[in-house]
Structures are given as structure tokens and as C-alpha cells.
VEXDREN-94708 format. One record per residue (C-alpha): residue number from 1; residue in one letter; x, y, z. Coordinates in steps of 0.001 Angstrom, whole numbers, plus 500000, padded with zeros to 6 digits. Layout:
! VEXDREN-94708
<rec i="NUM" aa="A" x="X" y="Y" z="Z"/>
...
This chain:
! VEXDREN-94708
<rec i="1" aa="X" x="500000" y="500000" z="500000"/>
<rec i="2" aa="X" x="501168" y="503506" z="499215"/>
<rec i="3" aa="X" x="498968" y="505764" z="501290"/>
<rec i="4" aa="X" x="495550" y="504299" z="500597"/>
<rec i="5" aa="X" x="496428" y="503045" z="497108"/>
<rec i="6" aa="X" x="497053" y="499408" z="496145"/>
<rec i="7" aa="X" x="500479" y="498385" z="494888"/>
<rec i="8" aa="X" x="501320" y="495464" z="492577"/>
<rec i="9" aa="X" x="497661" y="494517" z="492340"/>
<rec i="10" aa="X" x="496055" y="492003" z="489981"/>
<rec i="11" aa="X" x="492992" y="493166" z="488050"/>
<rec i="12" aa="X" x="490553" y="490493" z="486830"/>
<rec i="13" aa="X" x="487490" y="491438" z="484792"/>
<rec i="14" aa="X" x="484288" y="489427" z="485016"/>
<rec i="15" aa="X" x="485187" y="487660" z="488258"/>
<rec i="16" aa="X" x="481710" y="487268" z="489702"/>
<rec i="17" aa="X" x="481482" y="483629" z="488685"/>
<rec i="18" aa="X" x="483176" y="480642" z="487076"/>
<rec i="19" aa="X" x="486738" y="481128" z="485772"/>
<rec i="20" aa="X" x="487152" y="484726" z="486906"/>
<rec i="21" aa="X" x="485930" y="483975" z="490390"/>
<rec i="22" aa="X" x="488209" y="480911" z="490614"/>
<rec i="23" aa="X" x="491265" y="482912" z="489544"/>
<rec i="24" aa="X" x="490498" y="485736" z="491973"/>
<rec i="25" aa="X" x="490238" y="483274" z="494843"/>
<rec i="26" aa="X" x="493506" y="481556" z="493902"/>
<rec i="27" aa="X" x="495353" y="484878" z="493844"/>
<rec i="28" aa="X" x="493921" y="485682" z="497271"/>
<rec i="29" aa="X" x="494849" y="482265" z="498656"/>
<rec i="30" aa="X" x="498281" y="481774" z="497107"/>
<rec i="31" aa="X" x="499851" y="485190" z="496471"/>
<rec i="32" aa="X" x="500453" y="488490" z="498217"/>
<rec i="33" aa="X" x="499056" y="490524" z="495339"/>
<rec i="34" aa="X" x="496006" y="492660" z="496156"/>
<rec i="35" aa="X" x="493070" y="491621" z="493971"/>
<rec i="36" aa="X" x="490733" y="493967" z="492124"/>
<rec i="37" aa="X" x="487867" y="492488" z="490159"/>
<rec i="38" aa="X" x="484936" y="493647" z="488101"/>
<rec i="39" aa="X" x="481519" y="492068" z="488163"/>
<rec i="40" aa="X" x="478189" y="492765" z="486498"/>
<rec i="41" aa="X" x="475696" y="491204" z="488919"/>
<rec i="42" aa="X" x="475601" y="490993" z="492700"/>
<rec i="43" aa="X" x="475798" y="487346" z="493803"/>
<rec i="44" aa="X" x="477102" y="485408" z="496828"/>
<rec i="45" aa="X" x="480459" y="484745" z="495159"/>
<rec i="46" aa="X" x="481019" y="488490" z="494790"/>
<rec i="47" aa="X" x="480438" y="489059" z="498490"/>
<rec i="48" aa="X" x="482763" y="486178" z="499320"/>
<rec i="49" aa="X" x="485581" y="487769" z="497325"/>
<rec i="50" aa="X" x="484981" y="491151" z="498946"/>
<rec i="51" aa="X" x="484941" y="489552" z="502409"/>
<rec i="52" aa="X" x="488256" y="487871" z="501587"/>
<rec i="53" aa="X" x="489821" y="491268" z="500907"/>
<rec i="54" aa="X" x="489345" y="491825" z="497177"/>
<rec i="55" aa="X" x="488204" y="495183" z="495821"/>
<rec i="56" aa="X" x="485097" y="494793" z="493657"/>
<rec i="57" aa="X" x="483948" y="497204" z="490944"/>
<rec i="58" aa="X" x="480411" y="496708" z="489636"/>
<rec i="59" aa="X" x="480292" y="497520" z="485937"/>
<rec i="60" aa="X" x="478501" y="496400" z="482783"/>
<rec i="61" aa="X" x="480937" y="496849" z="479914"/>
<rec i="62" aa="X" x="478131" y="496963" z="477349"/>
<rec i="63" aa="X" x="476952" y="500327" z="478723"/>
<rec i="64" aa="X" x="478289" y="503659" z="477437"/>
<rec i="65" aa="X" x="480974" y="505176" z="479699"/>
<rec i="66" aa="X" x="481327" y="501900" z="481628"/>
<rec i="67" aa="X" x="485030" y="501553" z="480847"/>
<rec i="68" aa="X" x="485628" y="505217" z="481656"/>
<rec i="69" aa="X" x="483924" y="504826" z="485030"/>
<rec i="70" aa="X" x="485899" y="501663" z="485786"/>
<rec i="71" aa="X" x="489171" y="503360" z="484872"/>
<rec i="72" aa="X" x="488320" y="506281" z="487132"/>
<rec i="73" aa="X" x="488103" y="503886" z="490079"/>
<rec i="74" aa="X" x="491375" y="502227" z="489091"/>
<rec i="75" aa="X" x="493336" y="505472" z="488905"/>
<rec i="76" aa="X" x="491861" y="506532" z="492247"/>
<rec i="77" aa="X" x="492513" y="503271" z="494109"/>
<rec i="78" aa="X" x="495601" y="501792" z="492441"/>
<rec i="79" aa="X" x="499232" y="502875" z="492504"/>
<rec i="80" aa="X" x="500553" y="499977" z="490409"/>
<rec i="81" aa="X" x="499447" y="496718" z="488796"/>
<rec i="82" aa="X" x="501259" y="493393" z="488565"/>
<rec i="83" aa="X" x="498825" y="491917" z="486032"/>
<rec i="84" aa="X" x="495611" y="492495" z="484125"/>
<rec i="85" aa="X" x="493465" y="489483" z="483220"/>
<rec i="86" aa="X" x="490703" y="490052" z="480669"/>
<rec i="87" aa="X" x="488109" y="487432" z="481554"/>
<rec i="88" aa="X" x="484778" y="489271" z="481130"/>
<rec i="89" aa="X" x="482832" y="487564" z="478362"/>
<rec i="90" aa="X" x="479467" y="487200" z="476648"/>
<rec i="91" aa="X" x="478741" y="483741" z="475227"/>
<rec i="92" aa="X" x="475853" y="484242" z="472811"/>
<rec i="93" aa="X" x="474813" y="481849" z="470064"/>
<rec i="94" aa="X" x="474115" y="482834" z="466476"/>
<rec i="95" aa="X" x="470369" y="482257" z="466679"/>
<rec i="96" aa="X" x="470006" y="484873" z="469405"/>
<rec i="97" aa="X" x="472329" y="487314" z="467626"/>
<rec i="98" aa="X" x="470200" y="487094" z="464489"/>
<rec i="99" aa="X" x="467108" y="487859" z="466570"/>
<rec i="100" aa="X" x="468821" y="490739" z="468402"/>
<rec i="101" aa="X" x="471583" y="492247" z="466205"/>
<rec i="102" aa="X" x="472605" y="494636" z="468984"/>
<rec i="103" aa="X" x="474122" y="491642" z="470786"/>
<rec i="104" aa="X" x="476876" y="491532" z="468165"/>
<rec i="105" aa="X" x="477945" y="495020" z="469209"/>
<rec i="106" aa="X" x="477689" y="494009" z="472864"/>
<rec i="107" aa="X" x="480164" y="491148" z="472338"/>
<rec i="108" aa="X" x="482648" y="493429" z="470599"/>
<rec i="109" aa="X" x="482203" y="495985" z="473396"/>
<rec i="110" aa="X" x="483106" y="493383" z="476029"/>
<rec i="111" aa="X" x="485697" y="491323" z="474138"/>
<rec i="112" aa="X" x="487519" y="494024" z="472147"/>
<rec i="113" aa="X" x="486703" y="497634" z="473044"/>
<rec i="114" aa="X" x="486967" y="497084" z="476805"/>
<rec i="115" aa="X" x="490365" y="495299" z="476722"/>
<rec i="116" aa="X" x="491692" y="497883" z="474256"/>
<rec i="117" aa="X" x="490774" y="500801" z="476502"/>
<rec i="118" aa="X" x="491764" y="499074" z="479745"/>
<rec i="119" aa="X" x="495163" y="498161" z="478328"/>
<rec i="120" aa="X" x="495857" y="501781" z="477478"/>
<rec i="121" aa="X" x="494850" y="503026" z="480932"/>
<rec i="122" aa="X" x="496569" y="500174" z="482777"/>
<rec i="123" aa="X" x="499870" y="500359" z="480896"/>
<rec i="124" aa="X" x="501365" y="503120" z="483096"/>
<rec i="125" aa="X" x="500058" y="501326" z="486200"/>
<rec i="126" aa="X" x="501801" y="498141" z="485063"/>
<rec i="127" aa="X" x="504982" y="500035" z="484263"/>
<rec i="128" aa="X" x="504868" y="501495" z="487789"/>
<rec i="129" aa="X" x="504973" y="498030" z="489385"/>
<rec i="130" aa="X" x="507991" y="497170" z="491491"/>
<rec i="131" aa="X" x="507779" y="493564" z="490252"/>
<rec i="132" aa="X" x="510317" y="492484" z="487662"/>
<rec i="133" aa="X" x="507612" y="491112" z="485353"/>
<rec i="134" aa="X" x="504269" y="492636" z="484370"/>
<rec i="135" aa="X" x="501532" y="490846" z="482458"/>
<rec i="136" aa="X" x="498356" y="491257" z="480470"/>
<rec i="137" aa="X" x="496497" y="487999" z="479848"/>
<rec i="138" aa="X" x="493279" y="487580" z="477868"/>
<rec i="139" aa="X" x="490893" y="484621" z="477975"/>
<rec i="140" aa="X" x="489776" y="483660" z="474483"/>
<rec i="141" aa="X" x="488398" y="480434" z="472967"/>
<rec i="142" aa="X" x="490256" y="477603" z="471253"/>
<rec i="143" aa="X" x="487645" y="477467" z="468469"/>
<rec i="144" aa="X" x="488659" y="480824" z="466967"/>
<rec i="145" aa="X" x="491130" y="478967" z="464736"/>
<rec i="146" aa="X" x="488496" y="476655" z="463250"/>
<rec i="147" aa="X" x="485171" y="478523" z="463516"/>
<rec i="148" aa="X" x="481770" y="477236" z="464520"/>
<rec i="149" aa="X" x="478574" y="477934" z="462600"/>
<rec i="150" aa="X" x="476356" y="478429" z="465636"/>
<rec i="151" aa="X" x="478769" y="480852" z="467389"/>
<rec i="152" aa="X" x="480052" y="482924" z="464468"/>
<rec i="153" aa="X" x="479584" y="486315" z="466129"/>
<rec i="154" aa="X" x="481042" y="485210" z="469452"/>
<rec i="155" aa="X" x="484117" y="483604" z="467877"/>
<rec i="156" aa="X" x="484752" y="486532" z="465544"/>
<rec i="157" aa="X" x="484874" y="488881" z="468535"/>
<rec i="158" aa="X" x="487238" y="486533" z="470367"/>
<rec i="159" aa="X" x="489445" y="486344" z="467274"/>
<rec i="160" aa="X" x="489586" y="490143" z="467284"/>
<rec i="161" aa="X" x="490618" y="489994" z="470954"/>
<rec i="162" aa="X" x="493489" y="487650" z="470086"/>
<rec i="163" aa="X" x="494658" y="489990" z="467322"/>
<rec i="164" aa="X" x="494515" y="492931" z="469734"/>
<rec i="165" aa="X" x="496623" y="491083" z="472313"/>
<rec i="166" aa="X" x="499217" y="490205" z="469675"/>
<rec i="167" aa="X" x="499473" y="493852" z="468582"/>
<rec i="168" aa="X" x="499746" y="495056" z="472171"/>
<rec i="169" aa="X" x="502430" y="492439" z="472842"/>
<rec i="170" aa="X" x="504526" y="494235" z="470241"/>
<rec i="171" aa="X" x="503501" y="497716" z="471369"/>
<rec i="172" aa="X" x="504126" y="497175" z="475096"/>
<rec i="173" aa="X" x="507382" y="495192" z="474862"/>
<rec i="174" aa="X" x="509707" y="494954" z="476628"/>
<rec i="175" aa="X" x="507986" y="496445" z="479693"/>
<rec i="176" aa="X" x="504834" y="494302" z="479711"/>
<rec i="177" aa="X" x="504209" y="490764" z="478468"/>
<rec i="178" aa="X" x="500891" y="490227" z="476676"/>
<rec i="179" aa="X" x="499485" y="486727" z="476099"/>
<rec i="180" aa="X" x="496283" y="484798" z="475445"/>
<rec i="181" aa="X" x="494823" y="481657" z="476979"/>
<rec i="182" aa="X" x="492320" y="479895" z="474703"/>
<rec i="183" aa="X" x="490493" y="477076" z="476487"/>
<rec i="184" aa="X" x="487965" y="474640" z="475121"/>
<rec i="185" aa="X" x="485629" y="472822" z="477496"/>
<rec i="186" aa="X" x="486642" y="473880" z="481012"/>
<rec i="187" aa="X" x="483644" y="472718" z="483033"/>
<rec i="188" aa="X" x="479930" y="472115" z="482588"/>
<rec i="189" aa="X" x="477207" y="474453" z="483772"/>
<rec i="190" aa="X" x="474567" y="473545" z="486289"/>
<rec i="191" aa="X" x="471558" y="472252" z="484430"/>
<rec i="192" aa="X" x="473471" y="470842" z="481449"/>
<rec i="193" aa="X" x="471785" y="467607" z="480403"/>
<rec i="194" aa="X" x="473627" y="464301" z="480341"/>
<rec i="195" aa="X" x="473058" y="464107" z="476585"/>
<rec i="196" aa="X" x="474671" y="467526" z="476103"/>
<rec i="197" aa="X" x="477610" y="466602" z="478332"/>
<rec i="198" aa="X" x="478223" y="463387" z="476406"/>
<rec i="199" aa="X" x="477987" y="465194" z="473066"/>
<rec i="200" aa="X" x="480616" y="467745" z="474151"/>
<rec i="201" aa="X" x="482903" y="465042" z="475519"/>
<rec i="202" aa="X" x="482603" y="463001" z="472323"/>
<rec i="203" aa="X" x="483890" y="466008" z="470347"/>
<rec i="204" aa="X" x="487198" y="466081" z="472208"/>
<rec i="205" aa="X" x="490276" y="463938" z="471623"/>
<rec i="206" aa="X" x="490651" y="463743" z="475417"/>
<rec i="207" aa="X" x="487047" y="463308" z="476598"/>
<rec i="208" aa="X" x="487000" y="465213" z="479869"/>
<rec i="209" aa="X" x="486703" y="468859" z="480907"/>
<rec i="210" aa="X" x="490021" y="470641" z="481336"/>
<rec i="211" aa="X" x="489002" y="471969" z="484759"/>
<rec i="212" aa="X" x="489550" y="475344" z="486395"/>
<rec i="213" aa="X" x="492972" y="474297" z="487658"/>
<rec i="214" aa="X" x="494273" y="474158" z="484083"/>
<rec i="215" aa="X" x="493478" y="477857" z="483638"/>
<rec i="216" aa="X" x="495303" y="478745" z="486848"/>
<rec i="217" aa="X" x="498316" y="476693" z="485740"/>
<rec i="218" aa="X" x="498424" y="478593" z="482430"/>
<rec i="219" aa="X" x="498163" y="481955" z="484199"/>
<rec i="220" aa="X" x="500870" y="480944" z="486659"/>
<rec i="221" aa="X" x="503170" y="479823" z="483838"/>
<rec i="222" aa="X" x="502740" y="483029" z="481838"/>
<rec i="223" aa="X" x="503269" y="485280" z="484848"/>
<rec i="224" aa="X" x="506445" y="483434" z="485801"/>
<rec i="225" aa="X" x="507866" y="483138" z="482296"/>
<rec i="226" aa="X" x="510398" y="485940" z="481742"/>
<rec i="227" aa="X" x="510139" y="485983" z="477942"/>
<rec i="228" aa="X" x="506724" y="484610" z="476893"/>
<rec i="229" aa="X" x="504843" y="487342" z="475058"/>
<rec i="230" aa="X" x="502590" y="487327" z="472021"/>
<rec i="231" aa="X" x="501814" y="483683" z="472703"/>
<rec i="232" aa="X" x="498559" y="481732" z="472805"/>
<rec i="233" aa="X" x="498103" y="478752" z="475108"/>
<rec i="234" aa="X" x="495334" y="476449" z="473891"/>
<rec i="235" aa="X" x="493796" y="474116" z="476464"/>
<rec i="236" aa="X" x="491734" y="471089" z="475455"/>
<rec i="237" aa="X" x="491583" y="472219" z="471836"/>
<rec i="238" aa="X" x="492090" y="469009" z="469850"/>
<rec i="239" aa="X" x="488840" y="467707" z="468399"/>
<rec i="240" aa="X" x="488160" y="464220" z="467063"/>
């Protein structure tokens, strides 16, 4: 802490549930880095993270001025950042996008515009870190390289995110490493039918979910690698 500002903090977007929430908890449990996270909806997991000492920022990145408001909080509360993890995501199928075309813009707002603006604002905060290494990591999707008819809009926005991270890897070197993690099936949702689960497992060369731990292992590797930048780690990507 410098005064009342956080030093060498880790910022995770979309940490109210699933992967983001898991990563936030692991940073709290296993590191000394202060944790800042964004969330869209109040839920028990959000309160648990706050009670554990994380700083939560409620924001919906599809709304105008949302990124600006989030950045205002960051510059007020944070002296330096150790890492930024872009996890906030909208997973919307093509049928719904065709019914509501504005959802296409919403996905690009969350997956591309938000990381672009946050990276620019967070760059000086990362450069101010006393840690030897500084990182930006984005969560994408392993299917961007092959496409999928029923998630065309979603995957195109994730592909744009990957391109952005590659460009920023060049722009921010050598001060900040910028990488992407592109998982496939990580875990099932509550309510997924047994038929759906079996169908997803049958698609994979290794028929089991990768698990949340695999994402943490990838994050840990990238943050501890002194030279990995502009890379993409695919997890569970090989299909039958």
C-alpha cells in the first residue's frame, strides 16, 4: 500500500462467477498481490471475494461510459498493477444474435473495446509496478482457429481479441508481456443435460473437461515466464 492506494495489484474482469471467480480466489489464497475484480451482477460469490479482501467494481461493459467509470476507480485506488486478466465475456449463440443484432455490438464491446481501453489506461500502472515482470492475459476460445457455425459472432469477437493482444504484445514490449489463453471445454454448467455433456465430451480427443485448475496453471506459467509474450496457450483444443 502507498497511502491508501494498492500496489502490485492484479485486476481480473468478470470475476463474479466461474473462471474469473476461481482465479480471483487463487490469487487471494496463494499470492500476496492485492486483487481487484469487476463484476456485472451481485451474487454470493462476489460478496465472498469482497469479504476475503478483494476490491470489487460493479460495471457492465456493454453500457456507454462503463470503461471510463471503471478506469476512474482504478486510477483513484491503484498505485501499480502486477497483472491484468481480461476474463469478462458474453457467450451468445448465432440464433440469438440474428434475433437481436445489437448483441453483436455488445460482444465486441466486452471482448475488444473494453480490453483495448483498459490496456491503454493500465499500461502506466503496470509500468509502475515494482515487480520484475508485468503481464496482460486475455481469455479467448480455442475454436477461433476453426470457427463454429452456431457461434460465428462470438468467435469473431474473440478472434479480434486475440489479434489485439498480439498487437499490444509488440507495442508494450519489453515492459509488459501480453498473452492469450484459449480454452475449450473447462467445466459444465449447472443444468446441462447428460446428453449435452456426452455430446461435448465426444467432440474432444481427450474426453474430459480441462478443469479450472488448468486455467490457473496457464496463468501461473505466463506470469512466471520471463520471455513469453505474444503467445497463445490452447487448452483442450484438439477435436476428434
